[in-house]
N, C-alpha and C positions, 0 to 999 in steps of 0.2 A: 319722649326722649327714653331710651333704656337705662336700666340702673347699671350695666355692664357697659364699659366704654367699648367703642367701635372705631374703627377707621370711617372717616368720613364718606368714603365711597361706598362702602358696605352698607352703612344706614341708608345713603342715596338709593342703592339699587332695591333695599327692602321696602321704601317707600313707594316705588313704582312698580312693584312685582306683584303677582297675583291678581285673582279676579276682582271684579269691581265691589263686590260685597266687602270682601276683606279691606279694601281700601277705604270705604265709608265707615266700617265699624272702627277700624284705626284712628280715623279722623275724629269720630265722636269720642273714643276713650281717651284720646291724647287730650282732647278739650276738657273732659269731665273727670278723669281719674288721675290725679298726679302720681309721679312715681315717689316710693316703690309701689308697682301695681300686683295684681295677683299673679301667680306663675303661669296662669292660662294665658295671659295677655301675650306671652312670647309667641302665641301663634298669629297675632296680629304685628309684631314688630321686629321679629328675627328676620334676617334674609333667609333662613331655611325654608321659610314658609313659602316661598316662590314655587314650591312643587305642585301647589295647588293650580288645576286648570281651569276650573269653574267653580260657580257659586255654589252649587249643590254638594259637590265633594267637600269644598270648604267647610260649609255650615254643619254637615253632619260630623266632622271631625272636631269642630270648634266646640259644638255644643256636647258632644261626647267627651271631650277634654274636661269640661265643667262638672256635667253629672255622667260618670262614665258607667255605660250600661245600665241606667236607672238606679244606681248605687251611690251611696255617700261615702267619700272617703275623707282622710283627714284635711285635704287642701279644697273640698267642695265648697265650704262655706266662704272661704275667699273668693273664690270664682263667681260667686252669686252677684258680686259688686258689679262686674262687668255687664251680666244681664240687666240689673236693675238701671243702670246708666244708659243701655241700648234702648231699653223699654221707654223711657220719658224723654227721648230726644226726637222731634219731629222731622230730623234729618231722614231718620232710619223709615224706610217703608211700612206701612201698616201690618202687612203680612209678617214681617220681621219683629216688629213689636208684638204681635200676637203670639209668635213663637217664643220670645223671650219672656213674656208674662206666663205663657203655658208652661215653659220649663222651669220657672219658679214655683209656680203651683205643684209641679210633678216633685221637684225637689222636696218641698214641705211636707209632701205626702206620702214619701216612699215608705217609711215604717208602717203606717197603716195599710196602704195598698198592698204591701209584700206580705204584711200579716194576714190579709183576708185571703191572699191566694194560697196561703201555705199551712193556714190553720188545721190542726193544732200545733203542728210542727213549727218550730222556729225557722225564719226565712234563711236561706243562705244568703252568704256575703252580708250579713248585717254587721252594722257598726253603730251602737247606740251613741256612743259619744259624738260621732261624727254627725249622725242624724239628728241629735238634740241641737248642735250648733248649726247646722243648716237651718232647721226650722226658726230657731232665733235669729239668724241672719235674714231669712224671708220676712219674719214678721217685723223686723226692724225697716224694712223697704215699703212695707204695705201703704202707710200712711202717705208717702209720697206719691205712690201708684194710684192709690185711689183719688187722690187730690185733683188728678187730671181727668178725672170722669167726665165731666161738661164738655171739656174741649177734645177729648178722645173720639175717634171714630168708632161706630157702632160695633164694627167686629172684635176690636180689642177689648171692649168693655165686657164681652163674654168670658174670657179667662179672668178679668179682674173681678166680676161677680162670684167666679170660683174661688179666687183668693180671699174674698170678703167673708165667704162662709167658713174656710179652713180656719179664718183668725176672727171669730165673731165679736162684735162689740156694741154696747148699746147704742153707739151712735150710728155705725154703718148699716146693721141688720134692718132697721126700719126704714132705711132711705132705700133698700134694694127694691122694694114694691114700686114706689112710683119711677126709679130709675129703669126698671124692666117693662113698664107697662106699653112701651111701644114695641117690643118685642113680642109679648103676649098678644097683642093685637094682629101683628104683621105674620106670625108664624104659628101655626093652630097646632094643638096636642096631635101627636103621632108623626111630626117632623122632628127633625135632627135637633134644630136650634130650638124648636118649641118644646120639646121635651126637656132638653137640657135646662132653659129658662125656669120652667115649672118646677123640676126637680131643685134648682138652686132655691127656689122659694119655699120649698118644702123644707129644706136645711136650714134656712134662715128662721123658720117657725120655731125650731129646738124643741120640737114634739118627738120625743123617740118613738113612740108607738107609730105616729103618722110616718115618720122616717122609714122604720122597719116595713111598713105596709107597702109605701110607694116603692121602696127599694126592691122588694120581692115582685112586686107587679111589674115593674119596668123589666127587672133581670129575666123573669119567665119570658118576657115578649121579645126582649131584643138583645140580651147581654151574657157575657160569660159570667156564670152564677159563683156565688160564694157560699160557704157552709152556714146553716143557719145560726151556729154557735159563735159565730164571729161577732165582737163587738159591734155594735150598731154603727158608730162611727167610722170604724175601718170599712164596713161593707159598704156604706154610703160613699165613702171618697174612693173606692176602688170602683164604684159605678160610675161617678162622677168622672173620675179620669178617663174612662172608656166613652163617655159621651163627649166629652172634650176633644178627644181624638177624632171622633167622627166628626164633629162640628169643622174642625180644622180642616180635614180632609174635603169636606164639602165646599167650604170657603175656597181653599186652592183649587179646587176643580172648576169653580165657579170664575176665579180671577184668570185661569189657564184659558178659559172660552173667551175672555174679553179681547 
């Protein structure tokens, strides 16, 4: 239900309009988030949203409304509740749960990834207060997200592992090695998923020297580099973000072929 009163016919039209993924997202958010909802939810509930013609165009605009061009704004932290709700609902297809968790990872690491790209200059469009609120908002959702690990599909476990090293704890870090063992056996070093999983485990060890060594080794071989003066964590998360993008692209391509 919207927070602003609308004629019944308008609401009915909004419910039946738009692509299937919009309708599914709206149903999940209606069930999981009571009003008042974050402002970004208007893309799900407002009649104006019937301008979307297909799932892809809707998803691009919806995700950009939450994390606008990979930057944090004052409303970004509130919008993350939508992603968290979608990420824990089994009605949402796995590829979209992956995207929701991946976007939470990107939101939580905006400041560090951009710092790595622009060092020693200050990143453009930075908003430290909003970035801090976003990071806290993502961290608040991480326990519920990780609690789904045993029931979650293997693909979605990959961005979940990324979140686990962004917000390390004495409980979650030791669990990553046994949780990722199947990936280690299935995907050798030199594959996108194999390298990503192994790098997650390097970060989980919290050894700065090892992190720097592996970051430079992987960057030299595959990825857009960062200056060596950049703080180690920022360099590592910048690399991990690139690796997660490649993993998502590979999984998307695999899904398209099925």
